[in-house]
N, C-alpha and C positions, 0 to 999 in steps of 0.2 A: 751815957757817955763814959762809962768805966773803961772801955777798951781804948778810947781816946786818951785818957789820962794814963792808962798803961803804956801805950805806945809814946806819949810824951816823956814819961819817966825813963823808958829804955833809950830814947833818943838822948837825952840829958846825961845818963848814966854811962852809957857805952861809947864806943867809937864809931858809932853809926851815923850816917847821913840821912838814912830814911828807914823807918820802922813802919811795917804793916801789920796790923793785928785785928783778929776777930776773936770769937770765944774759943775757937779751936786751934788756932795756930799764930804764930808770930814770924814774919819774915823780915830779915834785916839786910842792909846794904852798907858798904863804904864807899860806893862809887859817887862821883860828883855829878851835879846838875841834873838833868832829867833821866840820866842813864838808869837809875834803878827802876823808875816807873816803865820806861821803854822795855827793859828786860822783862819786867813782870808780864808786860802785855804781849810781848814776842813769845814768852814761855806759855802763854795761854792760862795764866793764873786767873782765877775767878776773883775779881775785886769788888764785885757787887756786895754793898753793905759793909765793908772793911772800914777800918779807921786808920788813916795815914799821918804819921808825924814825920816832917821832914826839917832839915836846916833852913833851906831856902824855897819858897814857893812863889813863882812869878805866874804869869799869865799862862806861858806855855805848859807848866806843870799843871796849873789848874784845868787846862783843857784836857790834859792826859787823865786827870783825876776823874773829870766828868765822863770821859770816854769809858773809863773803867767801871764808873757807877759806885763810887765810894760814898759812904754815908756821912763821914766826919773827918776834919782835916785840922792839924796843928801844924803852923809853921814858925819856926824859931825867928825867921825873918819872913815877912808876908808882904807881897805888893798890894797896893790899894786896888789895882785893876783885878787882881787874882781875888781878892776878898769879894769884890763886887760881883764877879762872874761866878763864883761859888755859891754865895748867898743868893743870887738871882735864880739859882738852880736848885735850891732848897738843901744845899750841903751845910752842915754845921761847921762853923769856922771859929778857931781860937788861934792866937798868936802872941809871940813875945814881942816883936817889934813891927810896926807897920811902916812901910817905906812907900814913896811915890812910885818907884819902878826898881827893877832888878838890873844892876850894872854887870859889864863883862869881868872876868876875873882880874884884869889889868886896871880896872876902875877908870877906863879911858872913854867909855861910852855905854850905851844900853847892851845888855846881853844878847848875843846873836840869836839865841833861841826865842827871846821875846820879839825880836825883829822879824823872825821867821813866821810868827802867827799873828802879828800886829793887826791884820785885817781879816782874820779868821774868827768866826763865831761858832762854827759847827765843829764839835770834838772830833768827829770822824775825819775831818779834813786837816786837823791839826797833826795827825800821826804822820801822814806822808810828807807833810811840809817839814816836820822836825827832822824826819829821816833824810830828807834831801839836803837840809841845811848841815847836818852832821857829816854826810857823805862829802859835801862840798868843802867843809872845813878840813876833813881828814886829807882829801885830795891836796888841799893847798899847804898842808903840813908835810906831806910827803915829798913835795918838790923841792 
């Protein structure tokens, strides 16, 4: 778990929202939401066996982490559904604060990414569902 502790320390020390570590590399992001994980997946970065520290990890992020094949996760804020999903799939999980669910940025309801995957259990199905939701949100903002 040395790499997870390193990722967690970098997350806390820097202005990062997401830190990905293994013994040979450190990848960081300041993007919000699931964007850092989607970006890494789209870039073809090999996430198998890496450790990830993120400010907020809900079920949507957990499905992406499973899709990538990570080995350990730290969430400054972690949802109970994400914790259960990750642990059920053998991923080591640590967290700062455990919450019942992830809320949208305005705190008026559930996070739209969480809603997009609420009935999805297969990590491979989460990726297109999240991409479709993001595209729909962007289209709505553009109008």
